[in-house]
C-alpha positions in Angstrom: 46.1 -1.7 85.6 48.1 -3.3 88.5 51.8 -2.9 88.9 54.0 -5.5 87.2 56.0 -7.7 89.5 57.0 -10.6 87.3 57.4 -8.9 83.9 58.7 -5.6 82.7 57.2 -3.4 80.0 59.0 -0.7 78.0 58.3 1.3 74.8 61.0 2.8 72.6 61.1 3.5 68.8 57.5 2.3 68.5 58.4 -1.2 69.9 57.0 -2.5 73.1 59.3 -4.9 74.8 57.6 -7.3 77.2 60.2 -9.2 79.3 59.5 -12.2 81.6 61.4 -11.0 84.6 61.8 -13.7 87.2 65.4 -14.6 86.4 65.9 -16.1 89.9 63.3 -18.8 89.0 64.5 -19.0 85.4 61.3 -17.1 84.6 59.1 -19.8 86.0 55.5 -19.3 84.8 52.9 -18.4 87.4 49.3 -17.3 87.4 50.4 -13.8 88.4 52.8 -13.7 85.4 50.0 -14.8 83.1 47.8 -12.0 84.4 50.6 -9.4 83.9 51.4 -10.7 80.4 47.7 -10.6 79.3 47.5 -7.0 80.6 50.7 -6.0 78.9 49.7 -7.3 75.5 46.4 -5.5 75.8 48.2 -2.3 76.7 50.5 -2.6 73.7 47.6 -3.3 71.4 45.8 -0.2 72.6 48.7 2.2 72.4 48.9 3.9 69.0 52.6 4.6 69.3 53.3 0.9 69.5 53.7 -0.8 66.2 55.4 -4.1 67.1 55.8 -6.1 70.3 58.9 -8.0 71.2 58.6 -10.8 73.9 61.7 -12.1 75.6 63.0 -13.3 78.9 65.4 -11.8 81.4 68.6 -13.7 82.3 69.8 -16.9 80.7 66.4 -18.5 80.0 63.2 -17.5 78.3 60.9 -19.6 80.5 61.4 -23.1 82.1 57.7 -23.7 82.3 55.4 -23.7 85.3 56.8 -22.7 88.7 56.5 -26.0 90.5 57.8 -24.8 93.8 54.3 -25.3 95.2 53.1 -28.1 92.9 51.7 -26.8 89.7 52.1 -23.2 90.6 50.0 -21.9 87.8 46.9 -23.3 89.5 47.5 -21.1 92.6 46.1 -17.6 93.3 47.1 -14.7 91.1 47.2 -11.0 91.8 44.0 -9.2 93.1 45.1 -6.1 91.2 44.4 -7.8 87.8 41.3 -9.4 86.5 41.1 -13.2 87.2 42.0 -15.5 84.3 39.1 -16.9 82.3 41.3 -19.6 80.8 44.3 -21.7 82.0 47.3 -19.4 82.3 49.1 -20.3 79.1 45.9 -20.1 77.0 45.0 -16.8 78.7 48.1 -15.2 77.2 48.2 -17.2 73.9 44.6 -16.1 73.2 45.5 -12.5 73.8 48.4 -12.6 71.5 46.2 -14.3 68.8 43.8 -11.4 69.0 46.5 -8.7 68.6 46.4 -6.0 65.9 50.2 -5.6 66.2 52.9 -8.1 65.1 54.5 -10.0 67.9 58.2 -11.2 67.7 59.3 -13.8 70.3 63.0 -13.6 71.0 63.6 -17.0 72.7 66.8 -17.4 74.8 68.0 -20.4 76.7 65.4 -22.9 77.9 61.9 -22.6 76.6 59.8 -25.4 78.1 56.1 -25.9 78.8 54.4 -22.5 78.8 57.8 -21.2 77.6 57.3 -23.2 74.4 53.5 -22.9 74.0 52.9 -19.2 74.5 55.4 -18.1 71.7 53.5 -20.3 69.2 51.0 -17.5 69.0 53.7 -15.0 68.0 54.1 -14.0 64.3 57.8 -14.5 64.4 60.0 -16.6 66.6 63.8 -15.9 66.7 66.0 -18.1 68.9 69.4 -18.1 70.4 71.7 -20.8 69.2 71.7 -22.2 72.8 67.9 -22.4 73.0 66.4 -25.7 74.1 62.7 -26.3 73.7 60.3 -28.9 75.0 56.6 -29.7 75.4 57.0 -32.1 78.4 53.3 -32.4 79.4 52.8 -36.1 78.8 55.9 -36.7 81.0 54.1 -34.9 83.8 50.8 -36.8 83.4 49.0 -33.8 81.8 48.3 -32.6 78.3 49.6 -29.7 76.1 48.1 -26.3 76.8 48.2 -22.8 75.5 46.4 -23.8 72.3 49.5 -25.7 71.2 47.4 -28.5 69.6 46.0 -25.9 67.2 49.1 -23.8 66.6 51.9 -26.3 66.4 50.6 -28.6 63.6 50.0 -25.4 61.5 53.6 -24.3 62.1 55.6 -27.5 61.7 53.2 -30.1 60.3 51.3 -32.9 61.9 54.2 -35.5 62.1 56.6 -33.1 63.9 53.8 -31.8 66.2 52.9 -35.4 67.1 56.6 -36.2 67.8 57.2 -33.2 70.0 53.8 -33.3 71.9 53.6 -37.1 72.4 57.2 -37.8 73.4 57.7 -34.7 75.4 61.4 -34.7 74.6 63.6 -31.7 74.7 65.2 -30.6 71.4 67.5 -27.9 70.2 67.3 -24.7 68.2 68.6 -26.2 65.0 65.9 -28.8 64.9 63.3 -26.1 65.6 64.7 -24.0 62.8 64.7 -26.9 60.3 61.1 -27.8 61.3 60.0 -24.2 60.5 59.2 -23.2 64.1 62.0 -20.5 64.1 62.5 -17.8 61.6 66.2 -17.6 62.4 68.9 -18.4 64.9 71.4 -16.0 66.5 74.2 -15.9 68.9 72.7 -15.2 72.4 74.2 -11.7 72.6 72.8 -10.8 69.2 69.3 -12.2 69.6 67.5 -9.0 70.8 69.2 -6.9 68.2 68.0 -9.2 65.5 64.4 -9.0 66.9 64.6 -5.2 66.9 66.0 -5.1 63.4 63.0 -7.1 62.2 60.6 -4.8 64.1 62.3 -1.8 62.5 61.8 -3.2 59.1 58.1 -3.7 59.7 57.7 -0.2 61.2 59.6 1.5 58.4 57.9 -0.1 55.4 54.4 -1.3 56.3 51.0 0.3 57.0 49.6 -0.4 60.5 46.1 -1.1 59.3 47.1 -3.3 56.5 49.4 -5.3 58.8 46.6 -5.7 61.4 44.2 -7.0 58.7 46.7 -9.2 57.0 47.8 -10.8 60.3 44.2 -11.9 61.2 43.4 -12.9 57.6 46.2 -15.4 57.6 45.1 -17.0 60.9 41.4 -16.9 60.2 41.3 -17.9 56.5 44.0 -20.5 56.4 42.1 -22.8 58.7 39.0 -22.9 56.4 38.2 -25.9 54.2 38.1 -23.9 51.0 39.3 -20.4 49.8 35.7 -19.2 49.1 35.4 -17.0 52.1 38.9 -15.6 51.5 37.9 -14.7 47.9 34.9 -12.8 49.2 36.8 -10.9 51.9 39.6 -10.1 49.5 37.1 -8.6 47.0 35.6 -6.4 49.7 39.0 -5.3 51.0 40.5 -4.5 47.6 37.5 -2.4 46.6 37.6 -0.6 50.0 41.2 -0.1 50.9 42.4 0.9 47.5 40.3 4.1 47.9 41.8 4.9 51.3 44.7 7.4 52.1 47.0 4.6 53.1 46.9 3.1 49.6 47.5 6.5 48.0 50.5 7.0 50.3 51.8 3.6 49.4 51.8 4.3 45.7 53.1 7.8 46.1 56.0 6.8 48.3 56.9 4.0 45.9 56.9 6.3 42.9 58.8 9.0 44.8 61.4 6.5 46.1 60.9 7.5 49.7 59.8 5.9 53.0 56.0 5.9 53.4 54.2 7.8 56.1 50.9 6.0 56.4 48.2 8.2 58.0 45.6 5.6 59.2 45.6 4.4 62.8 44.5 0.8 63.7 42.0 2.1 66.3 40.0 3.9 63.5 41.0 2.1 60.3 39.7 -1.5 60.6 36.5 -2.0 58.5 33.5 -3.0 60.5 32.7 -5.8 58.1 35.8 -7.8 59.1 34.4 -11.0 60.7 36.7 -10.7 63.7 35.8 -7.0 64.3 32.1 -7.7 64.2 32.7 -10.6 66.6 34.2 -8.3 69.1 
């Protein structure tokens, strides 16, 4: 692992906070930043003491998009101390978030444009500051949307709204994003991170890590299919299997005893090998 120069990474109370940390450029997105983000998400996914990841930006903005100081800065060289990117920089991070076993909460402050808007689409929850302004301005720059946004965005807000935002490239506010379903909630700027940590704490306190990891991927993988047949089959396998595991026994016992659960299974050892995405890996 190389040293982080454009992001920061910290773990407290089972939450990994990944912060875009180039406030002097309004967190302009670079190839180096993408390398560091991909590494940090992989690190959080591998650390057993991390249950939830919060992604945010330092300073007044989340990310104003590609650092254009040298043209399309994301096309330039990255850091030699990290593996080279196998996808374009936004997709390289979005795809790593998609593969996570841990929930990801994006706390979006200020401007979120370009990669600053596309990368958080892969998060499980998006919370925004009331002053947040978003945009997918690719067509206004003569390029096309990246970061898997053409897959994520229609599923999150519906085809008409996705077409509006992606074709016009216009900037819009947090309230419009909330009403379209892109945001879970809006908060005053100084309360945004606290709200993200409160949500993370709720997940950590009440849910089983293995069950969350499976449910997260089931939603993404199964909802895109043409019929629920494969979902029925996988549900049947999982219900028969997981109801016999210690986590299920603890879930029932804690409910009956009116106490907080202490689920024993770790994600690194608790994912059934028959899960399609596990066997793919």
